[in-house]
PDB file of the backbone (N, CA, C, O) and the ligand in Angstrom, with CONECT records:
HET     CU  A 101       1
ATOM      1  N   UNK A   1      23.168  55.685  19.838  1.00  0.00           N
ATOM      2  CA  UNK A   1      24.161  55.032  19.194  1.00  0.00           C
ATOM      3  C   UNK A   1      25.303  56.027  19.007  1.00  0.00           C
ATOM      4  O   UNK A   1      25.020  57.210  18.821  1.00  0.00           O
ATOM      5  N   UNK A   2      26.568  55.628  19.043  1.00  0.00           N
ATOM      6  CA  UNK A   2      27.664  56.379  18.803  1.00  0.00           C
ATOM      7  C   UNK A   2      28.640  55.511  17.812  1.00  0.00           C
ATOM      8  O   UNK A   2      28.305  54.368  17.504  1.00  0.00           O
ATOM      9  N   UNK A   3      29.775  56.050  17.355  1.00  0.00           N
ATOM     10  CA  UNK A   3      30.758  55.446  16.616  1.00  0.00           C
ATOM     11  C   UNK A   3      31.595  54.542  17.630  1.00  0.00           C
ATOM     12  O   UNK A   3      32.394  55.216  18.282  1.00  0.00           O
ATOM     13  N   UNK A   4      31.603  53.407  17.871  1.00  0.00           N
ATOM     14  CA  UNK A   4      30.739  52.325  17.249  1.00  0.00           C
ATOM     15  C   UNK A   4      30.330  51.460  18.288  1.00  0.00           C
ATOM     16  O   UNK A   4      30.942  50.418  18.521  1.00  0.00           O
ATOM     17  N   UNK A   5      29.169  51.879  19.038  1.00  0.00           N
ATOM     18  CA  UNK A   5      28.728  51.329  20.149  1.00  0.00           C
ATOM     19  C   UNK A   5      27.198  51.792  20.451  1.00  0.00           C
ATOM     20  O   UNK A   5      26.758  52.916  20.213  1.00  0.00           O
ATOM     21  N   UNK A   6      26.460  50.694  21.029  1.00  0.00           N
ATOM     22  CA  UNK A   6      25.161  51.037  21.501  1.00  0.00           C
ATOM     23  C   UNK A   6      25.365  51.480  22.970  1.00  0.00           C
ATOM     24  O   UNK A   6      26.022  50.774  23.735  1.00  0.00           O
ATOM     25  N   UNK A   7      24.845  52.563  23.340  1.00  0.00           N
ATOM     26  CA  UNK A   7      24.873  53.016  24.704  1.00  0.00           C
ATOM     27  C   UNK A   7      23.416  53.354  25.262  1.00  0.00           C
ATOM     28  O   UNK A   7      22.825  54.371  24.899  1.00  0.00           O
ATOM     29  N   UNK A   8      22.869  52.437  26.172  1.00  0.00           N
ATOM     30  CA  UNK A   8      23.466  51.368  26.682  1.00  0.00           C
ATOM     31  C   UNK A   8      23.434  50.209  25.657  1.00  0.00           C
ATOM     32  O   UNK A   8      22.758  50.301  24.632  1.00  0.00           O
ATOM     33  N   UNK A   9      24.162  49.140  25.944  1.00  0.00           N
ATOM     34  CA  UNK A   9      24.261  48.030  24.911  1.00  0.00           C
ATOM     35  C   UNK A   9      23.295  46.847  25.202  1.00  0.00           C
ATOM     36  O   UNK A   9      23.215  45.864  24.466  1.00  0.00           O
ATOM     37  N   UNK A  10      22.607  47.013  26.276  1.00  0.00           N
ATOM     38  CA  UNK A  10      21.545  46.066  26.649  1.00  0.00           C
ATOM     39  C   UNK A  10      20.358  46.733  27.054  1.00  0.00           C
ATOM     40  O   UNK A  10      20.375  47.704  27.811  1.00  0.00           O
ATOM     41  N   UNK A  11      19.264  46.207  26.542  1.00  0.00           N
ATOM     42  CA  UNK A  11      17.965  46.718  26.808  1.00  0.00           C
ATOM     43  C   UNK A  11      17.032  45.726  27.436  1.00  0.00           C
ATOM     44  O   UNK A  11      17.043  44.574  27.003  1.00  0.00           O
ATOM     45  N   UNK A  12      16.239  46.052  28.395  1.00  0.00           N
ATOM     46  CA  UNK A  12      15.397  45.033  29.010  1.00  0.00           C
ATOM     47  C   UNK A  12      13.860  45.632  28.999  1.00  0.00           C
ATOM     48  O   UNK A  12      13.624  46.748  29.462  1.00  0.00           O
ATOM     49  N   UNK A  13      12.976  44.907  28.507  1.00  0.00           N
ATOM     50  CA  UNK A  13      11.572  45.208  28.528  1.00  0.00           C
ATOM     51  C   UNK A  13      10.700  44.158  29.257  1.00  0.00           C
ATOM     52  O   UNK A  13      11.057  43.006  29.504  1.00  0.00           O
ATOM     53  N   UNK A  14       9.568  44.684  29.551  1.00  0.00           N
ATOM     54  CA  UNK A  14       8.482  43.634  30.060  1.00  0.00           C
ATOM     55  C   UNK A  14       7.534  43.340  29.013  1.00  0.00           C
ATOM     56  O   UNK A  14       7.020  44.232  28.338  1.00  0.00           O
ATOM     57  N   UNK A  15       7.253  41.933  28.836  1.00  0.00           N
ATOM     58  CA  UNK A  15       6.312  41.637  27.864  1.00  0.00           C
ATOM     59  C   UNK A  15       4.922  42.219  28.064  1.00  0.00           C
ATOM     60  O   UNK A  15       4.545  42.474  29.208  1.00  0.00           O
ATOM     61  N   UNK A  16       4.186  42.430  27.076  1.00  0.00           N
ATOM     62  CA  UNK A  16       2.907  43.048  27.161  1.00  0.00           C
ATOM     63  C   UNK A  16       2.800  44.451  27.663  1.00  0.00           C
ATOM     64  O   UNK A  16       1.699  44.941  27.914  1.00  0.00           O
ATOM     65  N   UNK A  17       3.981  45.144  27.824  1.00  0.00           N
ATOM     66  CA  UNK A  17       3.850  46.449  28.279  1.00  0.00           C
ATOM     67  C   UNK A  17       4.231  47.382  26.993  1.00  0.00           C
ATOM     68  O   UNK A  17       5.104  47.015  26.206  1.00  0.00           O
ATOM     69  N   UNK A  18       3.574  48.519  26.841  1.00  0.00           N
ATOM     70  CA  UNK A  18       3.733  49.320  25.791  1.00  0.00           C
ATOM     71  C   UNK A  18       4.957  50.250  25.883  1.00  0.00           C
ATOM     72  O   UNK A  18       5.121  50.898  26.918  1.00  0.00           O
ATOM     73  N   UNK A  19       5.756  50.345  24.942  1.00  0.00           N
ATOM     74  CA  UNK A  19       6.883  51.286  25.058  1.00  0.00           C
ATOM     75  C   UNK A  19       7.133  52.225  23.939  1.00  0.00           C
ATOM     76  O   UNK A  19       6.774  51.919  22.801  1.00  0.00           O
ATOM     77  N   UNK A  20       7.702  53.302  24.179  1.00  0.00           N
ATOM     78  CA  UNK A  20       8.311  54.211  23.108  1.00  0.00           C
ATOM     79  C   UNK A  20       9.913  54.188  23.239  1.00  0.00           C
ATOM     80  O   UNK A  20      10.470  54.783  24.162  1.00  0.00           O
ATOM     81  N   UNK A  21      10.591  53.499  22.304  1.00  0.00           N
ATOM     82  CA  UNK A  21      11.956  53.439  22.258  1.00  0.00           C
ATOM     83  C   UNK A  21      12.574  54.619  21.491  1.00  0.00           C
ATOM     84  O   UNK A  21      12.287  54.725  20.299  1.00  0.00           O
ATOM     85  N   UNK A  22      13.356  55.471  22.034  1.00  0.00           N
ATOM     86  CA  UNK A  22      13.929  56.641  21.382  1.00  0.00           C
ATOM     87  C   UNK A  22      15.331  56.253  21.013  1.00  0.00           C
ATOM     88  O   UNK A  22      16.126  55.875  21.874  1.00  0.00           O
ATOM     89  N   UNK A  23      15.638  56.342  19.756  1.00  0.00           N
ATOM     90  CA  UNK A  23      17.064  55.902  19.258  1.00  0.00           C
ATOM     91  C   UNK A  23      17.644  57.069  18.682  1.00  0.00           C
ATOM     92  O   UNK A  23      17.121  57.589  17.696  1.00  0.00           O
ATOM     93  N   UNK A  24      18.697  57.538  19.216  1.00  0.00           N
ATOM     94  CA  UNK A  24      19.412  58.628  18.604  1.00  0.00           C
ATOM     95  C   UNK A  24      20.845  58.232  18.066  1.00  0.00           C
ATOM     96  O   UNK A  24      21.563  57.430  18.662  1.00  0.00           O
ATOM     97  N   UNK A  25      21.164  58.799  17.005  1.00  0.00           N
ATOM     98  CA  UNK A  25      22.506  58.452  16.394  1.00  0.00           C
ATOM     99  C   UNK A  25      23.349  59.657  16.708  1.00  0.00           C
ATOM    100  O   UNK A  25      23.134  60.685  16.066  1.00  0.00           O
ATOM    101  N   UNK A  26      24.254  59.639  17.599  1.00  0.00           N
ATOM    102  CA  UNK A  26      25.146  60.718  18.057  1.00  0.00           C
ATOM    103  C   UNK A  26      26.524  60.553  17.354  1.00  0.00           C
ATOM    104  O   UNK A  26      27.432  61.350  17.591  1.00  0.00           O
ATOM    105  N   UNK A  27      26.668  59.570  16.535  1.00  0.00           N
ATOM    106  CA  UNK A  27      27.942  59.393  15.798  1.00  0.00           C
ATOM    107  C   UNK A  27      28.009  60.101  14.556  1.00  0.00           C
ATOM    108  O   UNK A  27      27.057  60.789  14.189  1.00  0.00           O
ATOM    109  N   UNK A  28      29.131  59.981  13.827  1.00  0.00           N
ATOM    110  CA  UNK A  28      29.248  60.669  12.609  1.00  0.00           C
ATOM    111  C   UNK A  28      29.058  59.827  11.317  1.00  0.00           C
ATOM    112  O   UNK A  28      29.164  60.313  10.191  1.00  0.00           O
ATOM    113  N   UNK A  29      28.758  58.479  11.581  1.00  0.00           N
ATOM    114  CA  UNK A  29      28.328  57.556  10.564  1.00  0.00           C
ATOM    115  C   UNK A  29      26.909  57.085  10.751  1.00  0.00           C
ATOM    116  O   UNK A  29      26.390  57.179  11.863  1.00  0.00           O
ATOM    117  N   UNK A  30      26.205  56.550   9.652  1.00  0.00           N
ATOM    118  CA  UNK A  30      24.978  56.023   9.730  1.00  0.00           C
ATOM    119  C   UNK A  30      24.980  54.627  10.397  1.00  0.00           C
ATOM    120  O   UNK A  30      25.722  53.721  10.017  1.00  0.00           O
ATOM    121  N   UNK A  31      24.051  54.509  11.473  1.00  0.00           N
ATOM    122  CA  UNK A  31      23.960  53.213  12.141  1.00  0.00           C
ATOM    123  C   UNK A  31      22.631  52.675  12.094  1.00  0.00           C
ATOM    124  O   UNK A  31      21.652  53.397  11.904  1.00  0.00           O
ATOM    125  N   UNK A  32      22.554  51.347  12.271  1.00  0.00           N
ATOM    126  CA  UNK A  32      21.378  50.417  12.234  1.00  0.00           C
ATOM    127  C   UNK A  32      21.171  49.747  13.495  1.00  0.00           C
ATOM    128  O   UNK A  32      22.055  49.092  14.047  1.00  0.00           O
ATOM    129  N   UNK A  33      19.997  49.909  13.957  1.00  0.00           N
ATOM    130  CA  UNK A  33      19.518  49.105  15.027  1.00  0.00           C
ATOM    131  C   UNK A  33      18.809  47.719  14.427  1.00  0.00           C
ATOM    132  O   UNK A  33      17.622  47.617  14.118  1.00  0.00           O
ATOM    133  N   UNK A  34      19.742  46.760  14.346  1.00  0.00           N
ATOM    134  CA  UNK A  34      19.303  45.534  13.648  1.00  0.00           C
ATOM    135  C   UNK A  34      18.963  44.567  14.662  1.00  0.00           C
ATOM    136  O   UNK A  34      19.850  44.138  15.400  1.00  0.00           O
ATOM    137  N   UNK A  35      17.720  44.164  14.776  1.00  0.00           N
ATOM    138  CA  UNK A  35      17.114  43.155  15.526  1.00  0.00           C
ATOM    139  C   UNK A  35      15.924  42.387  15.090  1.00  0.00           C
ATOM    140  O   UNK A  35      14.846  42.389  15.683  1.00  0.00           O
ATOM    141  N   UNK A  36      16.225  41.673  13.912  1.00  0.00           N
ATOM    142  CA  UNK A  36      15.104  41.008  13.213  1.00  0.00           C
ATOM    143  C   UNK A  36      14.184  40.225  14.073  1.00  0.00           C
ATOM    144  O   UNK A  36      12.984  40.499  14.062  1.00  0.00           O
ATOM    145  N   UNK A  37      14.681  39.208  14.869  1.00  0.00           N
ATOM    146  CA  UNK A  37      13.869  38.422  15.609  1.00  0.00           C
ATOM    147  C   UNK A  37      13.013  39.101  16.779  1.00  0.00           C
ATOM    148  O   UNK A  37      11.915  38.675  17.138  1.00  0.00           O
ATOM    149  N   UNK A  38      13.661  40.211  17.323  1.00  0.00           N
ATOM    150  CA  UNK A  38      13.006  41.028  18.308  1.00  0.00           C
ATOM    151  C   UNK A  38      11.797  41.799  17.580  1.00  0.00           C
ATOM    152  O   UNK A  38      10.709  41.909  18.146  1.00  0.00           O
ATOM    153  N   UNK A  39      12.012  42.276  16.428  1.00  0.00           N
ATOM    154  CA  UNK A  39      10.896  43.047  15.685  1.00  0.00           C
ATOM    155  C   UNK A  39       9.741  41.902  15.313  1.00  0.00           C
ATOM    156  O   UNK A  39       8.539  42.156  15.397  1.00  0.00           O
ATOM    157  N   UNK A  40      10.205  40.754  14.940  1.00  0.00           N
ATOM    158  CA  UNK A  40       9.274  39.789  14.421  1.00  0.00           C
ATOM    159  C   UNK A  40       8.278  39.274  15.646  1.00  0.00           C
ATOM    160  O   UNK A  40       7.134  38.875  15.431  1.00  0.00           O
ATOM    161  N   UNK A  41       8.778  39.331  16.736  1.00  0.00           N
ATOM    162  CA  UNK A  41       7.985  38.893  18.005  1.00  0.00           C
ATOM    163  C   UNK A  41       7.187  40.077  18.662  1.00  0.00           C
ATOM    164  O   UNK A  41       6.213  39.889  19.391  1.00  0.00           O
ATOM    165  N   UNK A  42       7.616  41.137  18.383  1.00  0.00           N
ATOM    166  CA  UNK A  42       6.908  42.416  18.954  1.00  0.00           C
ATOM    167  C   UNK A  42       5.609  42.830  18.219  1.00  0.00           C
ATOM    168  O   UNK A  42       5.438  42.477  17.053  1.00  0.00           O
ATOM    169  N   UNK A  43       4.730  43.541  18.852  1.00  0.00           N
ATOM    170  CA  UNK A  43       3.613  44.176  18.173  1.00  0.00           C
ATOM    171  C   UNK A  43       4.082  45.633  17.918  1.00  0.00           C
ATOM    172  O   UNK A  43       4.252  46.429  18.842  1.00  0.00           O
ATOM    173  N   UNK A  44       4.275  45.929  16.650  1.00  0.00           N
ATOM    174  CA  UNK A  44       4.803  47.349  16.268  1.00  0.00           C
ATOM    175  C   UNK A  44       3.663  48.191  15.787  1.00  0.00           C
ATOM    176  O   UNK A  44       2.849  47.820  14.942  1.00  0.00           O
ATOM    177  N   UNK A  45       3.667  49.459  16.443  1.00  0.00           N
ATOM    178  CA  UNK A  45       2.583  50.346  16.142  1.00  0.00           C
ATOM    179  C   UNK A  45       2.999  51.160  14.874  1.00  0.00           C
ATOM    180  O   UNK A  45       2.145  51.512  14.061  1.00  0.00           O
ATOM    181  N   UNK A  46       4.276  51.443  14.721  1.00  0.00           N
ATOM    182  CA  UNK A  46       4.691  52.331  13.585  1.00  0.00           C
ATOM    183  C   UNK A  46       5.736  51.575  12.776  1.00  0.00           C
ATOM    184  O   UNK A  46       6.923  51.900  12.805  1.00  0.00           O
ATOM    185  N   UNK A  47       5.301  50.625  12.102  1.00  0.00           N
ATOM    186  CA  UNK A  47       6.255  49.709  11.264  1.00  0.00           C
ATOM    187  C   UNK A  47       7.032  50.426  10.185  1.00  0.00           C
ATOM    188  O   UNK A  47       8.061  49.956   9.698  1.00  0.00           O
ATOM    189  N   UNK A  48       6.395  51.814   9.762  1.00  0.00           N
ATOM    190  CA  UNK A  48       7.130  52.627   8.894  1.00  0.00           C
ATOM    191  C   UNK A  48       8.564  52.985   9.274  1.00  0.00           C
ATOM    192  O   UNK A  48       9.428  53.350   8.478  1.00  0.00           O
ATOM    193  N   UNK A  49       8.706  52.838  10.580  1.00  0.00           N
ATOM    194  CA  UNK A  49      10.138  53.266  10.982  1.00  0.00           C
ATOM    195  C   UNK A  49      11.134  52.204  10.648  1.00  0.00           C
ATOM    196  O   UNK A  49      12.325  52.511  10.674  1.00  0.00           O
ATOM    197  N   UNK A  50      10.790  51.041  10.349  1.00  0.00           N
ATOM    198  CA  UNK A  50      11.666  49.983  10.099  1.00  0.00           C
ATOM    199  C   UNK A  50      12.109  49.941   8.555  1.00  0.00           C
ATOM    200  O   UNK A  50      11.465  50.603   7.741  1.00  0.00           O
ATOM    201  N   UNK A  51      13.089  49.251   8.194  1.00  0.00           N
ATOM    202  CA  UNK A  51      13.373  49.174   6.705  1.00  0.00           C
ATOM    203  C   UNK A  51      12.266  48.228   6.207  1.00  0.00           C
ATOM    204  O   UNK A  51      11.421  47.710   6.937  1.00  0.00           O
ATOM    205  N   UNK A  52      12.379  48.055   4.783  1.00  0.00           N
ATOM    206  CA  UNK A  52      11.517  47.358   4.114  1.00  0.00           C
ATOM    207  C   UNK A  52      11.261  45.879   4.569  1.00  0.00           C
ATOM    208  O   UNK A  52      10.150  45.349   4.584  1.00  0.00           O
ATOM    209  N   UNK A  53      12.419  45.292   4.933  1.00  0.00           N
ATOM    210  CA  UNK A  53      12.528  43.806   5.359  1.00  0.00           C
ATOM    211  C   UNK A  53      12.078  43.704   6.711  1.00  0.00           C
ATOM    212  O   UNK A  53      11.820  42.586   7.157  1.00  0.00           O
ATOM    213  N   UNK A  54      11.947  44.732   7.429  1.00  0.00           N
ATOM    214  CA  UNK A  54      11.552  44.707   8.940  1.00  0.00           C
ATOM    215  C   UNK A  54      12.678  44.143   9.814  1.00  0.00           C
ATOM    216  O   UNK A  54      12.416  43.635  10.904  1.00  0.00           O
ATOM    217  N   UNK A  55      13.933  44.229   9.342  1.00  0.00           N
ATOM    218  CA  UNK A  55      15.017  43.677  10.170  1.00  0.00           C
ATOM    219  C   UNK A  55      15.717  44.783  10.876  1.00  0.00           C
ATOM    220  O   UNK A  55      16.453  44.479  11.815  1.00  0.00           O
ATOM    221  N   UNK A  56      15.575  46.031  10.536  1.00  0.00           N
ATOM    222  CA  UNK A  56      16.420  47.125  11.255  1.00  0.00           C
ATOM    223  C   UNK A  56      15.782  48.485  11.088  1.00  0.00           C
ATOM    224  O   UNK A  56      14.931  48.733  10.233  1.00  0.00           O
ATOM    225  N   UNK A  57      16.290  49.409  12.031  1.00  0.00           N
ATOM    226  CA  UNK A  57      15.944  50.792  11.992  1.00  0.00           C
ATOM    227  C   UNK A  57      17.221  51.558  11.600  1.00  0.00           C
ATOM    228  O   UNK A  57      18.211  51.530  12.331  1.00  0.00           O
ATOM    229  N   UNK A  58      17.193  52.237  10.448  1.00  0.00           N
ATOM    230  CA  UNK A  58      18.476  53.018  10.007  1.00  0.00           C
ATOM    231  C   UNK A  58      18.316  54.415  10.436  1.00  0.00           C
ATOM    232  O   UNK A  58      17.335  55.099  10.146  1.00  0.00           O
ATOM    233  N   UNK A  59      19.415  54.852  11.208  1.00  0.00           N
ATOM    234  CA  UNK A  59      19.358  56.181  11.685  1.00  0.00           C
ATOM    235  C   UNK A  59      20.579  57.032  11.188  1.00  0.00           C
ATOM    236  O   UNK A  59      21.733  56.701  11.461  1.00  0.00           O
ATOM    237  N   UNK A  60      20.264  58.178  10.422  1.00  0.00           N
ATOM    238  CA  UNK A  60      21.429  58.860   9.864  1.00  0.00           C
ATOM    239  C   UNK A  60      22.121  59.693  11.025  1.00  0.00           C
ATOM    240  O   UNK A  60      21.455  59.992  12.016  1.00  0.00           O
ATOM    241  N   UNK A  61      23.346  60.041  10.920  1.00  0.00           N
ATOM    242  CA  UNK A  61      24.031  60.875  11.812  1.00  0.00           C
ATOM    243  C   UNK A  61      23.315  62.019  12.417  1.00  0.00           C
ATOM    244  O   UNK A  61      22.779  62.780  11.611  1.00  0.00           O
ATOM    245  N   UNK A  62      23.203  62.281  13.617  1.00  0.00           N
ATOM    246  CA  UNK A  62      22.456  63.498  14.231  1.00  0.00           C
ATOM    247  C   UNK A  62      21.002  63.359  14.211  1.00  0.00           C
ATOM    248  O   UNK A  62      20.335  64.286  14.670  1.00  0.00           O
ATOM    249  N   UNK A  63      20.434  62.345  13.751  1.00  0.00           N
ATOM    250  CA  UNK A  63      19.014  62.052  13.690  1.00  0.00           C
ATOM    251  C   UNK A  63      18.569  61.163  14.759  1.00  0.00           C
ATOM    252  O   UNK A  63      19.380  60.591  15.488  1.00  0.00           O
ATOM    253  N   UNK A  64      17.247  61.022  14.882  1.00  0.00           N
ATOM    254  CA  UNK A  64      16.681  60.050  15.897  1.00  0.00           C
ATOM    255  C   UNK A  64      15.407  59.552  15.302  1.00  0.00           C
ATOM    256  O   UNK A  64      14.762  60.206  14.483  1.00  0.00           O
ATOM    257  N   UNK A  65      15.033  58.253  15.786  1.00  0.00           N
ATOM    258  CA  UNK A  65      13.766  57.664  15.433  1.00  0.00           C
ATOM    259  C   UNK A  65      13.186  57.017  16.709  1.00  0.00           C
ATOM    260  O   UNK A  65      13.903  56.634  17.633  1.00  0.00           O
ATOM    261  N   UNK A  66      11.887  56.924  16.698  1.00  0.00           N
ATOM    262  CA  UNK A  66      11.093  56.416  17.876  1.00  0.00           C
ATOM    263  C   UNK A  66      10.311  55.117  17.334  1.00  0.00           C
ATOM    264  O   UNK A  66       9.654  55.124  16.292  1.00  0.00           O
ATOM    265  N   UNK A  67      10.460  54.048  18.140  1.00  0.00           N
ATOM    266  CA  UNK A  67       9.786  52.795  17.840  1.00  0.00           C
ATOM    267  C   UNK A  67       8.746  52.650  18.890  1.00  0.00           C
ATOM    268  O   UNK A  67       9.058  52.588  20.080  1.00  0.00           O
ATOM    269  N   UNK A  68       7.366  52.589  18.427  1.00  0.00           N
ATOM    270  CA  UNK A  68       6.322  52.373  19.335  1.00  0.00           C
ATOM    271  C   UNK A  68       5.972  50.862  19.350  1.00  0.00           C
ATOM    272  O   UNK A  68       5.662  50.310  18.294  1.00  0.00           O
ATOM    273  N   UNK A  69       6.013  50.191  20.502  1.00  0.00           N
ATOM    274  CA  UNK A  69       5.868  48.750  20.469  1.00  0.00           C
ATOM    275  C   UNK A  69       5.554  48.063  21.644  1.00  0.00           C
ATOM    276  O   UNK A  69       5.770  48.604  22.728  1.00  0.00           O
ATOM    277  N   UNK A  70       5.028  46.837  21.569  1.00  0.00           N
ATOM    278  CA  UNK A  70       4.724  46.088  22.826  1.00  0.00           C
ATOM    279  C   UNK A  70       5.544  44.538  22.622  1.00  0.00           C
ATOM    280  O   UNK A  70       5.257  43.679  21.788  1.00  0.00           O
ATOM    281  N   UNK A  71       6.469  44.496  23.490  1.00  0.00           N
ATOM    282  CA  UNK A  71       7.309  43.130  23.257  1.00  0.00           C
ATOM    283  C   UNK A  71       6.294  41.994  23.513  1.00  0.00           C
ATOM    284  O   UNK A  71       5.382  42.103  24.334  1.00  0.00           O
ATOM    285  N   UNK A  72       6.509  40.905  22.764  1.00  0.00           N
ATOM    286  CA  UNK A  72       5.618  39.786  22.792  1.00  0.00           C
ATOM    287  C   UNK A  72       6.312  38.662  23.742  1.00  0.00           C
ATOM    288  O   UNK A  72       6.051  38.538  24.938  1.00  0.00           O
ATOM    289  N   UNK A  73       7.187  37.909  23.056  1.00  0.00           N
ATOM    290  CA  UNK A  73       7.684  36.692  23.699  1.00  0.00           C
ATOM    291  C   UNK A  73       8.875  36.975  24.550  1.00  0.00           C
ATOM    292  O   UNK A  73       9.827  37.636  24.135  1.00  0.00           O
ATOM    293  N   UNK A  74       8.801  36.419  25.856  1.00  0.00           N
ATOM    294  CA  UNK A  74       9.978  36.553  26.762  1.00  0.00           C
ATOM    295  C   UNK A  74      10.989  35.836  26.130  1.00  0.00           C
ATOM    296  O   UNK A  74      10.721  34.802  25.519  1.00  0.00           O
ATOM    297  N   UNK A  75      12.292  36.337  26.222  1.00  0.00           N
ATOM    298  CA  UNK A  75      13.504  35.775  25.772  1.00  0.00           C
ATOM    299  C   UNK A  75      14.701  36.891  25.547  1.00  0.00           C
ATOM    300  O   UNK A  75      14.577  38.092  25.787  1.00  0.00           O
ATOM    301  N   UNK A  76      15.825  36.276  25.061  1.00  0.00           N
ATOM    302  CA  UNK A  76      16.948  37.219  24.726  1.00  0.00           C
ATOM    303  C   UNK A  76      16.949  37.319  23.268  1.00  0.00           C
ATOM    304  O   UNK A  76      16.682  36.347  22.562  1.00  0.00           O
ATOM    305  N   UNK A  77      17.250  38.494  22.789  1.00  0.00           N
ATOM    306  CA  UNK A  77      17.373  38.752  21.333  1.00  0.00           C
ATOM    307  C   UNK A  77      18.658  39.393  20.992  1.00  0.00           C
ATOM    308  O   UNK A  77      19.228  40.072  21.846  1.00  0.00           O
ATOM    309  N   UNK A  78      19.192  39.224  19.738  1.00  0.00           N
ATOM    310  CA  UNK A  78      20.271  39.808  19.276  1.00  0.00           C
ATOM    311  C   UNK A  78      20.179  41.150  18.918  1.00  0.00           C
ATOM    312  O   UNK A  78      19.154  41.489  18.327  1.00  0.00           O
ATOM    313  N   UNK A  79      21.071  42.024  19.162  1.00  0.00           N
ATOM    314  CA  UNK A  79      21.043  43.328  18.701  1.00  0.00           C
ATOM    315  C   UNK A  79      22.393  43.826  18.059  1.00  0.00           C
ATOM    316  O   UNK A  79      23.422  43.780  18.733  1.00  0.00           O
ATOM    317  N   UNK A  80      22.403  44.267  16.857  1.00  0.00           N
ATOM    318  CA  UNK A  80      23.751  44.615  16.307  1.00  0.00           C
ATOM    319  C   UNK A  80      23.413  45.838  15.334  1.00  0.00           C
ATOM    320  O   UNK A  80      22.270  46.119  14.974  1.00  0.00           O
ATOM    321  N   UNK A  81      24.481  46.471  14.991  1.00  0.00           N
ATOM    322  CA  UNK A  81      24.482  47.313  13.814  1.00  0.00           C
ATOM    323  C   UNK A  81      24.986  46.561  12.734  1.00  0.00           C
ATOM    324  O   UNK A  81      26.105  46.056  12.822  1.00  0.00           O
ATOM    325  N   UNK A  82      24.220  46.412  11.622  1.00  0.00           N
ATOM    326  CA  UNK A  82      24.508  45.550  10.516  1.00  0.00           C
ATOM    327  C   UNK A  82      25.887  45.999   9.815  1.00  0.00           C
ATOM    328  O   UNK A  82      26.688  45.225   9.291  1.00  0.00           O
ATOM    329  N   UNK A  83      26.002  47.321   9.899  1.00  0.00           N
ATOM    330  CA  UNK A  83      27.266  47.720   9.206  1.00  0.00           C
ATOM    331  C   UNK A  83      28.535  47.672  10.109  1.00  0.00           C
ATOM    332  O   UNK A  83      29.646  47.646   9.581  1.00  0.00           O
ATOM    333  N   UNK A  84      28.390  47.660  11.443  1.00  0.00           N
ATOM    334  CA  UNK A  84      29.573  47.916  12.373  1.00  0.00           C
ATOM    335  C   UNK A  84      29.603  46.635  13.311  1.00  0.00           C
ATOM    336  O   UNK A  84      30.373  46.738  14.266  1.00  0.00           O
ATOM    337  N   UNK A  85      28.984  45.593  13.215  1.00  0.00           N
ATOM    338  CA  UNK A  85      29.063  44.631  14.135  1.00  0.00           C
ATOM    339  C   UNK A  85      30.458  43.975  14.197  1.00  0.00           C
ATOM    340  O   UNK A  85      30.839  43.433  15.235  1.00  0.00           O
ATOM    341  N   UNK A  86      31.190  44.024  13.128  1.00  0.00           N
ATOM    342  CA  UNK A  86      32.650  43.474  13.015  1.00  0.00           C
ATOM    343  C   UNK A  86      33.598  44.448  13.814  1.00  0.00           C
ATOM    344  O   UNK A  86      34.758  44.127  14.074  1.00  0.00           O
ATOM    345  N   UNK A  87      33.054  45.644  14.187  1.00  0.00           N
ATOM    346  CA  UNK A  87      33.924  46.420  15.201  1.00  0.00           C
ATOM    347  C   UNK A  87      33.403  46.232  16.702  1.00  0.00           C
ATOM    348  O   UNK A  87      33.869  46.919  17.611  1.00  0.00           O
ATOM    349  N   UNK A  88      32.555  45.407  16.885  1.00  0.00           N
ATOM    350  CA  UNK A  88      31.895  45.172  18.249  1.00  0.00           C
ATOM    351  C   UNK A  88      30.758  46.016  18.570  1.00  0.00           C
ATOM    352  O   UNK A  88      30.409  46.219  19.733  1.00  0.00           O
ATOM    353  N   UNK A  89      30.115  46.560  17.454  1.00  0.00           N
ATOM    354  CA  UNK A  89      28.791  47.403  17.793  1.00  0.00           C
ATOM    355  C   UNK A  89      27.711  46.398  17.866  1.00  0.00           C
ATOM    356  O   UNK A  89      26.872  46.299  16.971  1.00  0.00           O
ATOM    357  N   UNK A  90      27.720  45.597  18.997  1.00  0.00           N
ATOM    358  CA  UNK A  90      26.637  44.700  19.151  1.00  0.00           C
ATOM    359  C   UNK A  90      26.073  44.780  20.581  1.00  0.00           C
ATOM    360  O   UNK A  90      26.689  45.417  21.435  1.00  0.00           O
ATOM    361  N   UNK A  91      24.889  44.135  20.872  1.00  0.00           N
ATOM    362  CA  UNK A  91      24.278  44.323  22.246  1.00  0.00           C
ATOM    363  C   UNK A  91      23.215  43.282  22.268  1.00  0.00           C
ATOM    364  O   UNK A  91      23.251  42.319  21.502  1.00  0.00           O
ATOM    365  N   UNK A  92      22.263  43.469  23.144  1.00  0.00           N
ATOM    366  CA  UNK A  92      21.310  42.467  23.394  1.00  0.00           C
ATOM    367  C   UNK A  92      20.005  43.138  23.942  1.00  0.00           C
ATOM    368  O   UNK A  92      19.972  44.227  24.516  1.00  0.00           O
ATOM    369  N   UNK A  93      19.009  42.384  23.697  1.00  0.00           N
ATOM    370  CA  UNK A  93      17.577  42.811  24.256  1.00  0.00           C
ATOM    371  C   UNK A  93      17.103  41.602  25.024  1.00  0.00           C
ATOM    372  O   UNK A  93      17.235  40.444  24.627  1.00  0.00           O
ATOM    373  N   UNK A  94      16.530  41.976  26.177  1.00  0.00           N
ATOM    374  CA  UNK A  94      15.916  40.973  26.979  1.00  0.00           C
ATOM    375  C   UNK A  94      14.429  41.354  27.059  1.00  0.00           C
ATOM    376  O   UNK A  94      14.154  42.545  27.199  1.00  0.00           O
ATOM    377  N   UNK A  95      13.396  40.391  26.979  1.00  0.00           N
ATOM    378  CA  UNK A  95      12.076  40.612  27.253  1.00  0.00           C
ATOM    379  C   UNK A  95      11.767  39.553  28.416  1.00  0.00           C
ATOM    380  O   UNK A  95      12.015  38.353  28.301  1.00  0.00           O
ATOM    381  N   UNK A  96      11.229  40.106  29.481  1.00  0.00           N
ATOM    382  CA  UNK A  96      10.902  39.496  30.655  1.00  0.00           C
ATOM    383  C   UNK A  96       9.481  39.097  30.661  1.00  0.00           C
ATOM    384  O   UNK A  96       9.004  38.530  31.644  1.00  0.00           O
TER     385      UNK A  96
HETATM  386 CU    CU A 101      26.866  51.292  13.004  1.00  0.00          CU2+
END
């Protein structure tokens, strides 16, 4: 994540395959990896990395977090930064 984009802005995963997603914030502002429906349909091994509501992963500037997960249901899912979607900081996730 940078100010104010996801790079890449689209992620594709295979269902029932285990992944480690490494999310870095290389911007100067705090960014969120906000994808509530995606999180709800995935099996997440380290839910502590999510916020309390399980809607997003908050990453402070210069920091990174890893999500260990197995995508469940194939489909397309919304991805946005809850703070900066109004500036176009949006993307998408595809599970095949
Ligand atoms: Cu942001």
